[in-house]
NUDO-209243 format. One line per 5 residues: number of its first residue (from 1); for each residue x, y, z of C-alpha. Coordinates in steps of 0.1 Angstrom, whole numbers, plus 5000, padded with zeros to 4 digits. Layout:
N
NUM = X/Y/Z ~ ...
// end
This chain:
343
1 = 4998/5002/5001 ~ 5015/5034/4988 ~ 5019/5062/5016 ~ 4993/5090/5013 ~ 5001/5120/4998
6 = 4991/5140/5028 ~ 4986/5129/5064 ~ 4973/5146/5093 ~ 4977/5130/5126 ~ 4963/5143/5159
11 = 4968/5179/5142 ~ 4958/5208/5172 ~ 4954/5247/5166 ~ 4943/5269/5193 ~ 4943/5304/5194
16 = 4951/5320/5227 ~ 4928/5350/5232 ~ 4915/5375/5260 ~ 4884/5353/5265 ~ 4905/5320/5266
21 = 4921/5295/5247 ~ 4899/5287/5215 ~ 4904/5249/5204 ~ 4895/5257/5167 ~ 4912/5223/5159
26 = 4912/5195/5182 ~ 4930/5164/5173 ~ 4922/5159/5137 ~ 4935/5133/5116 ~ 4926/5122/5080
31 = 4947/5114/5047 ~ 4944/5124/5012 ~ 4958/5100/4987 ~ 4978/5106/4951 ~ 4951/5118/4926
36 = 4925/5116/4952 ~ 4893/5143/4959 ~ 4886/5144/4994 ~ 4857/5166/5009 ~ 4855/5186/5044
41 = 4820/5193/5052 ~ 4806/5212/5083 ~ 4790/5243/5089 ~ 4810/5277/5099 ~ 4831/5274/5129
46 = 4836/5238/5130 ~ 4873/5244/5121 ~ 4875/5237/5084 ~ 4892/5266/5071 ~ 4919/5270/5102
51 = 4926/5232/5093 ~ 4933/5244/5056 ~ 4958/5272/5069 ~ 4973/5246/5093 ~ 4987/5225/5062
56 = 5004/5255/5047 ~ 5015/5269/5081 ~ 5000/5298/5075 ~ 4987/5302/5114 ~ 4998/5336/5130
61 = 4998/5346/5164 ~ 4977/5345/5189 ~ 4971/5311/5170 ~ 4999/5281/5170 ~ 4999/5247/5160
66 = 5004/5228/5193 ~ 5033/5199/5197 ~ 5023/5165/5194 ~ 5005/5173/5160 ~ 5019/5160/5127
71 = 5016/5171/5092 ~ 5034/5150/5067 ~ 5033/5156/5029 ~ 5052/5133/5005 ~ 5069/5121/5033
76 = 5079/5152/5047 ~ 5072/5163/5082 ~ 5063/5200/5073 ~ 5061/5213/5111 ~ 5099/5204/5110
81 = 5106/5224/5081 ~ 5123/5259/5082 ~ 5101/5288/5068 ~ 5124/5290/5033 ~ 5116/5252/5029
86 = 5079/5259/5034 ~ 5078/5289/5010 ~ 5090/5263/4982 ~ 5062/5243/4991 ~ 5037/5268/4990
91 = 5022/5276/4955 ~ 5047/5252/4944 ~ 5038/5215/4955 ~ 5008/5228/4977 ~ 4986/5254/4959
96 = 4952/5272/4977 ~ 4920/5286/4960 ~ 4904/5309/4983 ~ 4868/5317/4984 ~ 4868/5349/4974
101 = 4889/5359/4944 ~ 4888/5396/4950 ~ 4908/5393/4983 ~ 4930/5367/4967 ~ 4940/5387/4939
106 = 4962/5420/4942 ~ 4939/5448/4929 ~ 4966/5470/4914 ~ 4983/5443/4894 ~ 4970/5427/4861
111 = 4962/5392/4865 ~ 4990/5381/4837 ~ 5018/5399/4861 ~ 5004/5380/4893 ~ 5001/5348/4878
116 = 5038/5351/4861 ~ 5050/5362/4893 ~ 5044/5325/4906 ~ 5062/5312/4876 ~ 5093/5337/4883
121 = 5097/5331/4920 ~ 5090/5290/4919 ~ 5108/5281/4886 ~ 5133/5311/4881 ~ 5115/5320/4846
126 = 5125/5351/4827 ~ 5101/5377/4823 ~ 5089/5370/4789 ~ 5087/5333/4798 ~ 5067/5339/4826
131 = 5044/5361/4805 ~ 5040/5335/4784 ~ 5032/5309/4811 ~ 5007/5332/4823 ~ 4984/5331/4789
136 = 4991/5293/4788 ~ 4975/5289/4820 ~ 4946/5312/4813 ~ 4941/5294/4783 ~ 4943/5260/4804
141 = 4910/5272/4824 ~ 4892/5281/4797 ~ 4891/5316/4799 ~ 4885/5331/4762 ~ 4913/5358/4748
146 = 4940/5349/4771 ~ 4963/5372/4755 ~ 4941/5403/4761 ~ 4926/5392/4795 ~ 4963/5390/4809
151 = 4966/5428/4805 ~ 4936/5433/4828 ~ 4930/5441/4862 ~ 4906/5418/4888 ~ 4882/5445/4888
156 = 4878/5441/4850 ~ 4868/5404/4855 ~ 4836/5389/4863 ~ 4836/5366/4895 ~ 4840/5334/4875
161 = 4867/5346/4854 ~ 4885/5360/4884 ~ 4881/5324/4901 ~ 4896/5308/4871 ~ 4926/5331/4875
166 = 4931/5322/4909 ~ 4930/5286/4898 ~ 4952/5293/4870 ~ 4977/5309/4898 ~ 4976/5280/4916
171 = 4981/5253/4889 ~ 5010/5271/4877 ~ 5036/5248/4893 ~ 5015/5215/4885 ~ 5013/5213/4924
176 = 5005/5176/4938 ~ 4978/5191/4959 ~ 4951/5218/4956 ~ 4938/5229/4988 ~ 4903/5248/4977
181 = 4882/5267/5003 ~ 4849/5273/4994 ~ 4860/5277/4957 ~ 4822/5284/4949 ~ 4808/5303/4978
186 = 4804/5342/4961 ~ 4796/5324/4927 ~ 4759/5323/4913 ~ 4748/5285/4906 ~ 4759/5284/4869
191 = 4795/5296/4873 ~ 4796/5275/4906 ~ 4791/5242/4883 ~ 4817/5253/4856 ~ 4846/5260/4885
196 = 4838/5226/4898 ~ 4836/5211/4865 ~ 4871/5226/4858 ~ 4888/5212/4891 ~ 4874/5178/4883
201 = 4885/5180/4848 ~ 4922/5192/4858 ~ 4924/5166/4884 ~ 4916/5139/4855 ~ 4944/5154/4832
206 = 4971/5164/4855 ~ 4965/5141/4885 ~ 4964/5167/4909 ~ 4947/5158/4945 ~ 4923/5183/4957
211 = 4910/5189/4994 ~ 4878/5203/4988 ~ 4865/5227/5020 ~ 4830/5233/5017 ~ 4794/5233/5037
216 = 4775/5221/5003 ~ 4774/5181/5004 ~ 4757/5188/4970 ~ 4790/5196/4959 ~ 4805/5168/4978
221 = 4783/5143/4963 ~ 4792/5153/4929 ~ 4830/5157/4933 ~ 4845/5137/4961 ~ 4856/5102/4964
226 = 4857/5107/5003 ~ 4841/5130/5027 ~ 4852/5139/5060 ~ 4826/5157/5083 ~ 4842/5182/5110
231 = 4818/5194/5139 ~ 4836/5215/5169 ~ 4867/5212/5161 ~ 4869/5175/5154 ~ 4861/5148/5126
236 = 4831/5135/5136 ~ 4824/5111/5106 ~ 4844/5100/5076 ~ 4836/5076/5046 ~ 4834/5069/5010
241 = 4809/5093/4996 ~ 4785/5067/4983 ~ 4785/5050/5014 ~ 4778/5083/5036 ~ 4750/5091/5016
246 = 4736/5058/5017 ~ 4739/5051/5056 ~ 4752/5083/5071 ~ 4757/5074/5112 ~ 4767/5104/5132
251 = 4733/5124/5138 ~ 4748/5156/5129 ~ 4758/5140/5095 ~ 4721/5128/5092 ~ 4709/5165/5100
256 = 4733/5179/5074 ~ 4719/5158/5049 ~ 4682/5164/5059 ~ 4686/5201/5056 ~ 4695/5197/5017
261 = 4671/5208/4993 ~ 4658/5178/4967 ~ 4644/5183/4932 ~ 4609/5163/4929 ~ 4586/5147/4948
266 = 4560/5168/4972 ~ 4571/5199/4986 ~ 4583/5193/5022 ~ 4598/5220/5047 ~ 4634/5216/5053
271 = 4648/5199/5084 ~ 4669/5221/5106 ~ 4697/5216/5133 ~ 4687/5233/5163 ~ 4712/5254/5179
276 = 4747/5267/5170 ~ 4782/5253/5169 ~ 4796/5260/5206 ~ 4822/5283/5208 ~ 4859/5270/5207
281 = 4868/5285/5240 ~ 4843/5264/5256 ~ 4837/5230/5239 ~ 4812/5207/5263 ~ 4821/5180/5277
286 = 4815/5145/5265 ~ 4798/5147/5230 ~ 4802/5183/5216 ~ 4770/5176/5194 ~ 4748/5162/5225
291 = 4729/5193/5234 ~ 4719/5197/5195 ~ 4713/5158/5192 ~ 4676/5140/5194 ~ 4694/5109/5206
296 = 4714/5121/5233 ~ 4715/5104/5266 ~ 4734/5103/5296 ~ 4766/5088/5281 ~ 4770/5114/5258
301 = 4776/5141/5286 ~ 4800/5117/5308 ~ 4821/5105/5279 ~ 4836/5118/5251 ~ 4832/5093/5219
306 = 4860/5081/5201 ~ 4857/5076/5163 ~ 4842/5043/5160 ~ 4847/5015/5132 ~ 4811/5012/5113
311 = 4830/4992/5086 ~ 4844/4994/5055 ~ 4864/5027/5060 ~ 4836/5042/5077 ~ 4840/5059/5112
316 = 4818/5079/5133 ~ 4823/5099/5166 ~ 4791/5087/5182 ~ 4784/5062/5211 ~ 4751/5051/5188
321 = 4781/5027/5173 ~ 4780/5007/5202 ~ 4744/5012/5215 ~ 4720/5012/5182 ~ 4692/5008/5198
326 = 4689/5044/5212 ~ 4680/5054/5175 ~ 4647/5040/5185 ~ 4641/5066/5210 ~ 4648/5100/5196
331 = 4636/5132/5216 ~ 4636/5169/5216 ~ 4675/5185/5214 ~ 4681/5204/5244 ~ 4691/5233/5221
336 = 4654/5231/5207 ~ 4640/5228/5242 ~ 4656/5258/5256 ~ 4652/5278/5224 ~ 4613/5273/5227
341 = 4613/5281/5261 ~ 4631/5314/5255 ~ 4605/5322/5225
// end
């Protein structure tokens, strides 16, 4: 069995604030194989983006990656590398596509210059060769009239084109891994589909692995071979995509699937998950989802659940794995009861 391209082992990333220690990423472990597209899903505040920034070691004070964490990429321990070595990896072997291209692009430089800069830094290309490479990359990501577009500024392009420019920048050095952090959030539905289709096509043609961070399970269903569900700073479920959609185990994953709109059939009110993600400065004892869970019982408060093996590479951080009979007795979650009494 070949080693994973990327492997996170017990990753902890904490932020030391005036209000306490925010344990934003609290013991996360997963891997990404060569040529694989893996989805990381969860609502805002669950630690997805902090996990991505931790991989590239872009966490700045008051945050830090705690000792005992491990991030291995292509066999190297990224946490042991010096900053100069990390700079050779960022944008070269690992590239990132951010969710808002207007903040990822510099408004005072042409898009061609910004793409060319990546080639000049990492491949030591001449100015002329780098400019030609920029045009080539714009053509690769499907931007029409690439020679003209290379001379334009970000504000002269549509949102979809700007996102394609960001992807072109990420692909300049043919990286082994692209981290795409909510790459379609700011785009309309038709452009979203085009961007996701582009990423999928590039994966097939170039063999690039993708870590796709999103809150949209529909995006995951269409594009990912495996899904990692995060909640309150930790992984709560992981499975192959078809397996997760066919037999989700964790109540949080069930809630996410229940909240997905469906086409056809009778009109039904979408299910909701009561309450909100607890603050990372005050994760609850036991199961962190228990106040929002319709199955929670005494064990969920007393004992923090491990990642149980469900079978076939499917894991779930829920005590229902060993007491499945509890599913027969759902009840009103504490968060919903408190909300109703407050109203």
